[in-house]
C-alpha positions as CSV (number, residue, x, y, z in Angstrom):
1,X,163.7,101.7,82.4
2,X,161.7,99.8,79.5
3,X,158.7,97.7,80.3
4,X,160.1,94.0,80.2
5,X,157.6,92.8,78.2
6,X,158.4,95.4,75.6
7,X,154.7,96.9,76.2
8,X,153.2,93.8,74.9
9,X,150.2,94.3,77.1
10,X,148.0,97.2,76.3
11,X,144.9,98.0,77.8
12,X,141.4,97.9,75.8
13,X,140.6,101.3,74.8
14,X,138.3,103.1,77.1
15,X,137.8,100.0,79.6
16,X,138.3,101.0,83.1
17,X,138.3,98.6,86.3
18,X,135.4,98.2,88.3
19,X,134.0,96.5,91.2
20,X,130.3,96.1,89.7
21,X,129.1,98.8,91.6
22,X,129.4,102.4,89.9
23,X,129.4,104.3,94.0
24,X,132.4,102.1,95.1
25,X,134.2,102.4,91.9
26,X,134.1,106.3,93.0
27,X,135.0,105.6,96.7
28,X,137.9,103.4,95.7
29,X,139.3,106.2,93.3
30,X,138.9,108.9,96.2
31,X,140.6,106.8,98.2
32,X,143.6,105.9,95.7
33,X,144.0,109.8,95.9
34,X,143.4,110.6,99.4
35,X,146.5,108.0,100.2
36,X,148.3,109.9,98.1
37,X,148.6,108.8,94.7
38,X,150.0,110.9,92.4
39,X,150.5,109.3,89.5
40,X,149.5,106.1,87.8
41,X,146.7,106.3,89.9
42,X,143.7,104.4,87.7
43,X,146.1,101.1,88.1
44,X,146.7,101.4,91.8
45,X,142.8,101.9,91.8
46,X,142.7,98.8,89.5
47,X,144.5,96.4,92.1
48,X,142.5,97.5,95.0
49,X,139.4,96.6,93.2
50,X,141.2,93.1,92.4
51,X,141.3,93.0,96.3
52,X,138.3,93.9,96.7
53,X,136.7,90.8,94.5
54,X,139.2,88.4,95.7
55,X,137.2,89.6,99.4
56,X,133.5,88.5,97.6
57,X,134.9,85.5,95.6
58,X,135.5,82.9,98.7
59,X,139.2,83.3,98.2
60,X,141.2,80.4,100.2
61,X,143.1,81.5,103.2
62,X,146.0,80.2,101.8
63,X,145.8,82.0,98.2
64,X,144.9,85.2,100.1
65,X,148.1,84.4,101.7
66,X,150.0,83.9,98.8
67,X,148.4,87.0,96.9
68,X,149.2,89.3,99.2
69,X,152.8,87.9,100.4
70,X,153.7,88.2,96.4
71,X,152.3,91.8,95.8
72,X,154.5,93.4,99.2
73,X,157.5,91.1,97.7
74,X,157.1,93.1,94.1
75,X,156.8,96.3,95.9
76,X,160.0,95.9,98.3
77,X,161.8,95.2,95.0
78,X,160.5,97.9,92.8
79,X,161.6,100.3,95.9
80,X,164.8,98.6,95.9
81,X,165.8,99.1,92.4
82,X,164.0,102.1,91.3
83,X,167.1,104.3,92.4
84,X,169.2,102.6,89.6
85,X,166.5,102.6,86.9
86,X,168.7,104.8,84.6
87,X,171.9,102.2,85.0
88,X,172.2,99.1,82.7
89,X,172.5,95.6,84.7
90,X,173.5,92.3,83.6
91,X,172.3,89.5,85.6
92,X,174.9,86.4,86.4
93,X,173.8,82.9,87.2
94,X,175.4,80.2,88.0
95,X,175.9,76.9,90.2
96,X,176.5,78.4,94.3
97,X,178.5,75.3,94.5
98,X,181.6,76.1,92.0
99,X,185.0,76.8,94.3
100,X,186.9,80.0,94.2
101,X,189.8,78.1,92.7
102,X,187.7,77.0,89.9
103,X,188.4,78.6,86.6
104,X,184.6,78.9,86.0
105,X,184.4,81.4,89.5
106,X,187.7,83.3,88.3
107,X,185.5,83.9,85.0
108,X,182.4,85.4,86.7
109,X,184.7,87.3,89.2
110,X,186.6,88.7,85.7
111,X,183.5,89.2,84.0
112,X,181.4,91.5,86.6
113,X,184.6,93.5,87.2
114,X,184.6,94.3,83.7
115,X,181.3,94.7,83.0
116,X,181.1,97.5,85.5
117,X,184.3,98.7,85.3
118,X,184.9,99.6,81.7
119,X,180.6,99.8,80.7
120,X,178.8,100.6,83.6
121,X,177.0,97.8,84.4
122,X,175.8,96.6,87.8
123,X,175.3,93.1,88.5
124,X,172.3,91.1,89.5
125,X,172.6,87.6,90.8
126,X,170.8,85.2,93.6
127,X,172.7,86.8,96.2
128,X,174.4,82.5,97.3
129,X,177.9,81.5,97.1
130,X,180.2,79.8,94.0
131,X,179.4,81.8,90.5
132,X,177.0,84.3,92.2
133,X,179.5,85.4,95.1
134,X,182.1,85.4,92.3
135,X,180.4,88.0,90.3
136,X,179.4,90.5,92.7
137,X,182.6,89.7,94.0
138,X,184.1,91.4,91.0
139,X,181.4,93.9,90.7
140,X,181.7,95.2,94.4
141,X,179.3,95.7,96.8
142,X,178.1,99.5,95.9
143,X,177.4,97.7,92.3
144,X,175.5,94.6,93.1
145,X,172.3,93.6,93.9
146,X,171.2,90.1,95.6
147,X,168.0,88.6,94.9
148,X,168.2,85.7,97.7
149,X,165.2,83.0,98.7
150,X,164.5,82.0,101.7
151,X,164.9,78.2,101.5
152,X,164.1,75.3,104.0
153,X,167.9,74.8,104.6
154,X,170.4,77.6,106.0
155,X,171.1,79.4,103.4
156,X,173.0,82.8,103.7
157,X,173.8,85.8,101.4
158,X,177.5,85.9,100.0
159,X,179.8,88.0,102.0
160,X,180.0,90.9,99.1
161,X,176.0,91.2,99.2
162,X,175.0,90.4,102.7
163,X,173.5,93.3,104.7
164,X,173.4,95.7,101.7
165,X,169.8,97.8,101.3
166,X,170.0,95.9,97.7
167,X,169.9,92.0,98.9
168,X,166.3,91.4,98.2
169,X,165.0,88.6,100.1
170,X,161.8,86.6,98.3
171,X,159.5,83.9,99.3
172,X,158.6,82.9,96.3
173,X,160.8,81.9,93.1
174,X,158.1,83.1,90.8
175,X,158.8,86.9,92.0
176,X,162.2,86.5,92.0
177,X,162.7,85.2,88.6
178,X,160.1,87.6,87.9
179,X,162.5,90.3,88.8
180,X,165.9,89.1,87.6
181,X,164.3,89.4,84.2
182,X,162.8,92.6,84.8
183,X,165.6,94.6,85.8
184,X,168.2,93.4,83.3
185,X,169.2,94.4,80.5
186,X,171.8,91.2,79.8
187,X,172.1,88.0,80.9
188,X,175.3,85.5,81.4
189,X,174.9,81.8,82.6
190,X,177.7,80.1,83.5
191,X,177.6,76.6,84.2
192,X,175.5,75.5,87.1
193,X,173.0,73.0,88.3
194,X,168.6,73.0,88.2
195,X,168.7,76.7,88.8
196,X,170.8,77.8,86.4
197,X,168.6,75.6,83.4
198,X,165.5,76.8,85.2
199,X,166.9,80.7,84.5
200,X,168.5,79.9,80.9
201,X,165.4,78.1,80.0
202,X,162.9,80.5,81.2
203,X,164.8,83.7,79.9
204,X,165.0,81.9,76.0
205,X,161.3,80.9,76.4
206,X,159.9,84.2,77.3
207,X,162.0,85.5,74.5
208,X,160.7,83.2,72.2
209,X,157.2,83.4,72.8
210,X,157.6,87.2,73.1
211,X,156.4,87.7,76.6
212,X,159.8,89.8,77.5
213,X,161.8,92.2,75.5
214,X,164.8,90.7,73.8
215,X,168.1,90.7,75.6
216,X,171.8,89.2,74.7
217,X,172.1,85.9,76.4
218,X,175.5,84.6,76.6
219,X,176.6,81.2,77.9
220,X,179.9,81.4,79.3
221,X,182.4,78.4,79.7
222,X,186.0,78.0,80.6
223,X,188.8,77.6,77.9
224,X,187.9,73.9,76.7
225,X,184.9,73.0,78.7
226,X,182.5,71.2,77.1
227,X,179.3,71.9,80.1
228,X,177.4,74.8,76.9
229,X,178.4,72.4,74.2
230,X,176.7,69.3,75.7
231,X,173.8,71.6,76.3
232,X,173.3,72.3,72.7
233,X,174.3,68.8,71.5
234,X,170.9,68.1,73.5
235,X,168.7,70.7,71.7
236,X,170.0,69.9,68.4
237,X,169.9,66.4,68.4
238,X,166.2,66.0,70.4
239,X,164.4,69.5,70.4
240,X,165.4,70.5,66.8
241,X,165.3,67.2,65.0
242,X,161.7,66.5,66.9
243,X,160.9,70.0,65.6
244,X,160.0,70.9,69.2
245,X,162.5,74.0,68.3
246,X,162.6,76.2,65.6
247,X,166.6,76.9,64.2
248,X,166.3,80.3,64.3
249,X,166.0,79.5,68.5
250,X,169.6,79.6,68.4
251,X,170.3,83.1,67.8
252,X,168.7,84.3,71.2
253,X,171.9,83.1,72.8
254,X,175.3,82.8,72.4
255,X,177.8,80.4,73.5
256,X,181.5,81.4,74.8
257,X,184.7,80.3,76.2
258,X,185.9,83.9,76.5
259,X,185.5,86.5,79.0
260,X,186.2,89.0,76.1
261,X,183.7,87.7,73.6
262,X,180.6,87.5,76.6
263,X,181.3,91.6,77.2
264,X,181.2,91.8,73.5
265,X,178.5,90.5,72.8
266,X,176.2,92.6,75.5
267,X,177.9,95.7,74.0
268,X,177.7,95.1,70.7
269,X,174.2,94.4,71.3
270,X,173.7,98.1,72.5
271,X,175.9,99.8,69.7
272,X,172.8,101.2,67.8
273,X,169.6,99.6,69.2
274,X,168.4,101.1,72.2
275,X,164.8,99.5,73.1
276,X,161.7,98.4,71.4
277,X,158.1,98.4,72.1
278,X,155.0,97.4,70.3
279,X,152.6,100.2,69.3
280,X,149.5,98.1,68.7
281,X,150.7,95.7,65.6
282,X,153.4,97.4,64.7
283,X,156.8,97.2,66.4
284,X,158.8,100.0,67.0
285,X,162.9,100.0,67.4
286,X,164.3,103.0,69.1
287,X,167.7,103.6,68.0
288,X,171.0,105.6,69.5
289,X,171.6,107.0,65.7
290,X,169.6,107.5,62.4
291,X,170.6,104.7,60.2
292,X,172.1,105.8,56.5
293,X,169.1,105.6,53.4
294,X,171.1,102.3,52.1
295,X,170.9,100.6,55.3
296,X,167.2,100.7,55.3
297,X,167.0,99.3,51.7
298,X,169.3,96.2,52.9
299,X,167.2,95.6,55.9
300,X,163.9,95.6,53.5
301,X,165.8,93.2,51.3
302,X,166.9,90.8,54.5
303,X,164.0,91.0,56.3
304,X,160.9,90.6,54.1
305,X,160.3,87.3,55.5
306,X,159.4,88.5,59.1
307,X,156.9,91.3,57.7
308,X,153.1,91.0,57.6
309,X,153.0,93.8,54.9
310,X,154.7,97.1,54.2
311,X,157.9,98.0,54.3
312,X,160.5,98.9,57.8
313,X,160.8,102.6,57.9
314,X,162.3,105.2,59.6
315,X,160.6,107.6,61.5
316,X,160.4,109.8,64.7
317,X,158.7,108.8,67.5
318,X,154.9,107.5,67.5
319,X,152.2,109.9,69.0
320,X,151.3,106.5,71.3
321,X,155.3,107.3,72.6
322,X,154.3,110.2,74.2
323,X,154.7,108.8,77.3
324,X,158.4,108.4,77.1
325,X,159.4,112.0,76.9
326,X,163.4,110.6,77.9
327,X,163.6,109.1,74.5
328,X,161.4,110.8,72.6
329,X,164.5,112.5,70.3
330,X,165.7,109.3,69.5
331,X,165.4,107.6,65.5
332,X,162.9,105.1,65.1
333,X,162.1,101.7,62.5
334,X,159.0,101.3,62.2
335,X,157.8,98.1,60.9
336,X,154.6,95.5,60.9
337,X,156.1,92.1,61.9
338,X,154.8,88.7,62.2
339,X,154.3,87.8,66.0
340,X,156.4,84.2,65.7
341,X,159.9,83.9,65.0
342,X,161.4,86.2,67.4
343,X,164.8,84.4,66.5
344,X,165.0,86.6,63.6
345,X,163.7,89.8,65.4
346,X,167.1,89.2,67.5
347,X,168.6,88.9,64.1
348,X,167.1,92.1,62.9
349,X,169.0,93.9,65.7
350,X,172.2,92.3,65.3
351,X,171.7,93.9,61.5
352,X,170.7,97.1,63.0
353,X,174.0,97.3,65.2
354,X,176.2,96.0,62.3
355,X,174.5,98.9,60.3
356,X,176.2,102.6,59.1
357,X,174.8,105.5,60.7
358,X,174.8,109.0,60.2
């Protein structure tokens, strides 16, 4: 599973975490090893050192409870997802109030059923009823994750995911929202309330700012529905008109009234494109197939505006990518882009998926 930040965050070369006491630092590292750590032990030691520093910072009890419980939730979720890392997943958001007789409910059920049956995707939802229950009913219990949130009022997970080990209960919205995006390969938004808007805008914000890797985002409505058209009109007539977003931001999502189109948008996104990561200032696109030379020429013509310098070149894996041996054989496109307009990078990925391969 690629880093959900596309490896945006890189440690300072040669810098190691410290408590400020070299003797204590070494004791922490020894303790981590004695506790059974076998890989990435420096990162584990870093967390231990951070916890020790919290203890001497006069951190409040409330903050310590927040930090401790958040870490436990993140660890529990990571373990639940771990056996399924190599399986692609799609997150489905939408209203918990949608009745089983509504067209949106039926569309969500069909979408998830076909995403698994035809393309092998698992489904992730918030674990509730309505659109969430429909999506998990379509995918089936064995192909579903439910990321439930504990609320002040009684809330029970939908019957498909209730009692399953892949139902994960969160106390905090922020740890839950992190896992939605961290674990998925695509996002499908069906009509919903504040929660759907919250999740949709967060996904778009993180992609727009480069804080999360670009994913296919589809906004799905029933035939003849106006939900997403009304939403997009607000984006265009208010946010765009006031200069609060850019025209290219509209390439970060697609609207449709058709389950076929929603599925095709997601599948097409991974036709040639596999994943990407940042290596320093360079963007490395990993591809399923090598592009023909003339396609590289065309990409350089069409996307010269996003480059800081140099050209888009086809390459083998870079030395810095040796920590991902499973995909080392994939061909690459390497470029030095401006880290600003990520809507254009989405257009670049689309162009790669339309290109002819060898």
